[in-house]
C-alpha positions in Angstrom: -21.3 -39.9 -7.8 -24.7 -40.3 -9.6 -24.2 -36.7 -10.6 -20.8 -36.9 -11.4 -22.0 -39.1 -14.1 -24.8 -37.5 -15.1 -22.6 -35.2 -16.1 -20.2 -37.0 -17.9 -22.5 -38.5 -19.9 -24.5 -35.2 -21.2 -21.2 -34.1 -22.2 -20.8 -37.2 -24.3 -24.0 -37.4 -25.7 -23.2 -33.1 -26.9 -20.3 -34.0 -28.0 -21.2 -36.9 -30.1 -24.4 -35.0 -31.1 -22.5 -31.8 -32.6 -20.0 -34.3 -34.2 -23.3 -36.6 -36.0 -24.9 -33.2 -36.8 -21.7 -31.1 -37.8 -20.9 -34.6 -40.6 -24.4 -34.5 -41.9 -24.2 -30.0 -41.9 -20.6 -30.0 -44.0 -21.3 -30.7 -47.5 -24.3 -28.1 -47.5 -22.2 -25.5 -46.2 -19.1 -26.5 -48.0 -21.8 -26.1 -51.6 -22.5 -22.3 -50.2 -19.3 -21.3 -49.3 -18.3 -22.4 -52.9 -20.8 -20.8 -54.4 -20.6 -17.3 -52.2 -17.1 -17.8 -53.4 -18.2 -18.2 -57.2 -20.8 -14.9 -57.5 -17.5 -13.0 -55.8 -15.6 -13.8 -58.5 -18.3 -13.1 -61.6 -18.7 -10.0 -59.9 -15.3 -9.0 -59.8 -14.7 -10.7 -63.3 -17.5 -8.1 -64.4 -16.4 -5.0 -62.7 -12.9 -5.4 -64.4 -14.3 -6.3 -67.7 -11.8 -3.5 -70.4 -15.0 -4.5 -72.6 -17.6 -3.2 -70.9 -20.7 -0.5 -72.1 -18.6 2.4 -71.0 -15.6 1.4 -72.7 -16.6 0.0 -76.5 -14.1 0.7 -79.0 -14.8 0.5 -82.7 -13.4 -2.3 -84.4 -9.3 -1.6 -86.3 -8.5 1.6 -83.9 -5.7 0.9 -81.5 -4.6 3.0 -78.3 -1.8 2.7 -76.2 -1.9 4.6 -73.0 1.9 4.8 -71.3 1.0 4.0 -67.1 5.2 4.1 -66.9 6.6 7.7 -65.2 10.1 9.2 -65.0 11.7 5.9 -63.1 14.3 7.7 -62.7 12.7 9.5 -59.9 12.0 6.2 -58.5 15.1 4.5 -57.7 16.4 4.7 -54.2 19.6 3.8 -53.2 20.0 0.5 -51.9 23.6 0.3 -51.0 27.0 -1.3 -52.2 26.6 -4.9 -54.2 28.9 -7.5 -52.6 29.7 -10.7 -55.1 30.4 -13.5 -52.9 32.4 -16.9 -54.4 32.0 -19.8 -53.0 35.7 -21.5 -51.3 36.2 -25.4 -51.4 
């Protein structure tokens, strides 16, 4: 019976010790995660920036890009449309 209480006491001490440790470490961990997320967002923004050094345009120039292909090929028949009306 004596070892049962020792084991229970050790488990409780470990539980509360980890609980206190996580409470103290959580602000630092959250700050680290927020900093990493900010860095990833900045890198993604810089990578997709349209006015980077490779794509500089002269002032006043306009270019148009037509990205749409023939849309009639993309349409697939999906079935018959049924209009339901509410009955009072």
